[in-house]
VOMARVEX-978258 format. One record per residue (C-alpha): residue number from 1; chain; x, y, z. Coordinates in nm, 4 decimals. Example, Ala and Ser with C-alpha at 12.3 -4.5 7.8 and 13.67 -1.06 7.14 Angstrom:
    nr   kette          X          Y          Z
     1       A     1.2300    -0.4500     0.7800
     2       A     1.3670    -0.1060     0.7140
This chain:
    nr   kette          X          Y          Z
     1       A    -9.7300     6.5519     9.4074
     2       A    -9.4773     6.3915     9.6635
     3       A    -9.1418     6.2717     9.5745
     4       A    -9.0533     5.9118     9.5842
     5       A    -8.6690     5.9832     9.6289
     6       A    -8.5645     5.8812     9.9820
     7       A    -8.4605     6.2455    10.1967
     8       A    -8.0557     6.4039    10.1283
     9       A    -8.0453     6.4912    10.4846
    10       A    -8.0629     6.2835    10.7719
    11       A    -8.3463     6.3928    11.0133
    12       A    -8.1482     6.6035    11.2899
    13       A    -8.1667     6.4751    11.7150
    14       A    -8.0883     6.6723    11.9839
    15       A    -7.7465     6.5891    12.0667
    16       A    -7.8430     6.4236    12.4126
    17       A    -8.0063     6.1786    12.2667
    18       A    -7.7492     6.0748    11.9861
    19       A    -7.4627     6.0609    12.2876
    20       A    -7.7245     5.8254    12.4632
    21       A    -7.7151     5.5879    12.1809
    22       A    -7.3400     5.6369    12.0965
    23       A    -7.2738     5.4707    12.4479
    24       A    -7.5137     5.2556    12.4192
    25       A    -7.3040     5.1127    12.1083
    26       A    -6.9565     5.1866    12.2647
    27       A    -6.9621     4.8423    12.4586
    28       A    -7.0629     4.6109    12.0648
    29       A    -6.7806     4.8601    11.9198
    30       A    -6.5264     4.7791    12.1360
    31       A    -6.5891     4.4048    12.1473
    32       A    -6.6448     4.4329    11.7158
    33       A    -6.2733     4.6084    11.7365
    34       A    -6.1242     4.3404    11.9243
    35       A    -6.2589     4.0420    11.7573
    36       A    -6.1279     4.2734    11.4402
    37       A    -5.8006     4.3233    11.6010
    38       A    -5.8677     4.6699    11.5630
    39       A    -5.7885     4.8985    11.8877
    40       A    -6.0487     5.1172    12.0526
    41       A    -6.0021     5.3811    12.2830
    42       A    -6.2608     5.1627    12.5578
    43       A    -6.0820     4.8279    12.5133
    44       A    -5.8757     4.7615    12.8845
    45       A    -5.5371     4.6379    12.9104
    46       A    -5.4975     4.2841    12.9288
    47       A    -5.4696     4.1392    13.2505
    48       A    -5.1570     3.9045    13.3288
    49       A    -5.2410     3.5604    13.3344
    50       A    -5.0645     3.2528    13.4714
    51       A    -4.8226     3.0096    13.2311
    52       A    -5.0509     2.7638    13.0510
    53       A    -5.0040     2.4950    12.7869
    54       A    -4.8861     2.5711    12.4244
    55       A    -5.1739     2.6938    12.2073
    56       A    -5.3226     2.5630    11.8729
    57       A    -5.1204     2.7182    11.6007
    58       A    -5.2116     3.0907    11.4930
    59       A    -5.5170     3.1497    11.2823
    60       A    -5.5524     3.3387    10.9746
    61       A    -5.8782     3.4784    10.8578
    62       A    -6.0114     3.3345    10.5373
    63       A    -6.3755     3.4100    10.3572
    64       A    -6.5491     3.1210    10.2444
    65       A    -6.7451     3.2596     9.9257
    66       A    -6.9627     2.9880     9.7951
    67       A    -7.2317     2.8222     9.9510
    68       A    -7.2693     2.4166    10.0889
    69       A    -6.8498     2.3471    10.0833
    70       A    -6.8131     2.0832    10.2291
    71       A    -6.5714     2.0324    10.5692
    72       A    -6.3510     1.7226    10.5015
    73       A    -6.1017     1.5246    10.7384
    74       A    -5.8060     1.5505    10.4811
    75       A    -5.7395     1.7465    10.1390
    76       A    -5.9108     1.4634     9.9483
    77       A    -6.2461     1.4305     9.8118
    78       A    -6.2073     1.0337     9.7956
    79       A    -6.4225     0.8149     9.9843
    80       A    -6.2204     0.7555    10.2690
    81       A    -6.2056     1.1351    10.2983
    82       A    -6.5994     1.1795    10.3348
    83       A    -6.7394     1.5080    10.4636
    84       A    -6.7590     1.5555    10.8210
    85       A    -7.1291     1.7088    10.7876
    86       A    -7.0494     2.0309    10.8136
    87       A    -7.1198     2.2786    10.5357
    88       A    -6.9671     2.6630    10.4782
    89       A    -7.0624     2.9248    10.3128
    90       A    -7.0493     3.2907    10.2764
    91       A    -6.8339     3.3388    10.6441
    92       A    -6.5326     3.3690    10.7621
    93       A    -6.3157     3.0913    10.8747
    94       A    -5.9669     3.0644    11.1089
    95       A    -5.7634     2.9350    10.8455
    96       A    -5.4533     2.7451    10.9840
    97       A    -5.2111     2.6268    10.6609
    98       A    -5.2712     2.4764    10.3048
    99       A    -5.1026     2.1646    10.1606
   100       A    -5.1743     2.0087     9.8133
   101       A    -5.4203     1.7380     9.7677
   102       A    -5.6901     1.6167     9.5041
   103       A    -5.7492     1.8966     9.2287
   104       A    -6.0706     2.0500     9.2278
   105       A    -6.2886     2.2324     8.9494
   106       A    -6.5863     2.4348     8.9752
   107       A    -6.6557     2.6240     8.6613
   108       A    -6.3748     2.8301     8.6007
   109       A    -6.2124     2.7807     8.9071
   110       A    -5.9799     2.5179     8.9400
   111       A    -5.7177     2.4299     9.2400
   112       A    -5.4952     2.1642     9.4046
   113       A    -5.4224     2.3472     9.6968
   114       A    -5.6692     2.2978    10.0331
   115       A    -5.6746     2.4942    10.3277
   116       A    -5.7059     2.3745    10.6913
   117       A    -5.9619     2.5489    10.8810
   118       A    -6.1581     2.5698    11.2136
   119       A    -6.5596     2.6433    11.1272
   120       A    -6.8695     2.5339    11.3561
   121       A    -6.6642     2.3492    11.6395
   122       A    -6.4554     2.1159    11.3736
   123       A    -6.1176     2.1377    11.2378
   124       A    -6.0847     2.0363    10.8660
   125       A    -6.0178     2.0857    10.4811
   126       A    -6.1731     2.2643    10.2446
   127       A    -6.0183     2.3486     9.9061
   128       A    -5.8770     2.6717     9.7939
   129       A    -6.1545     2.6802     9.5011
   130       A    -6.3686     2.8587     9.7622
   131       A    -6.1905     3.0726     9.9046
   132       A    -6.1648     3.4318     9.8482
   133       A    -5.8319     3.5726     9.7589
   134       A    -5.6534     3.3083     9.5351
   135       A    -5.6230     3.2528     9.1800
   136       A    -5.6519     2.9373     8.9988
   137       A    -5.4037     2.6522     9.0616
   138       A    -5.2078     2.8706     9.3352
   139       A    -5.2345     2.8852     9.6833
   140       A    -5.4469     3.1301     9.9048
   141       A    -5.2158     3.4568     9.9789
   142       A    -5.2011     3.5268    10.3736
   143       A    -5.2428     3.1826    10.4960
   144       A    -4.9271     2.9813    10.6020
   145       A    -4.8275     2.7123    10.3583
   146       A    -4.7475     2.3448    10.3965
   147       A    -4.4459     2.3544    10.6247
   148       A    -4.7232     2.4736    10.8987
   149       A    -4.9740     2.2208    10.8733
   150       A    -4.8757     1.9959    11.1895
């Protein structure tokens, strides 16, 4: 009778085959490390560049844990601040700052803080209720406060 359990050891392959697969994955690993801020041995030093115009404020990463979260042009749920049409969910977004706005309640979660984010080519606001890591009626840890909002 055959066992339905998965094998406890991985099948072995010749070292040369493993080396080839690892070499093929190196560019993707370097890119992932760069995007995650992890230095890799394959990453080359940045070339000097010409001075440019001031850049946008630095972004922090925030995870939107819910689905169907509306991106809004301001930290309010009132009529003049209708959703932009962009809906976020279960994804990382660039977070710039947070400020107090309308209180949002969703089940056991509630918060009056809103986070300014960039996602899907637009910048707007989402309720802190939908950002992982915060507590009820508290700002999201790691995202700059109202003094950083321009």
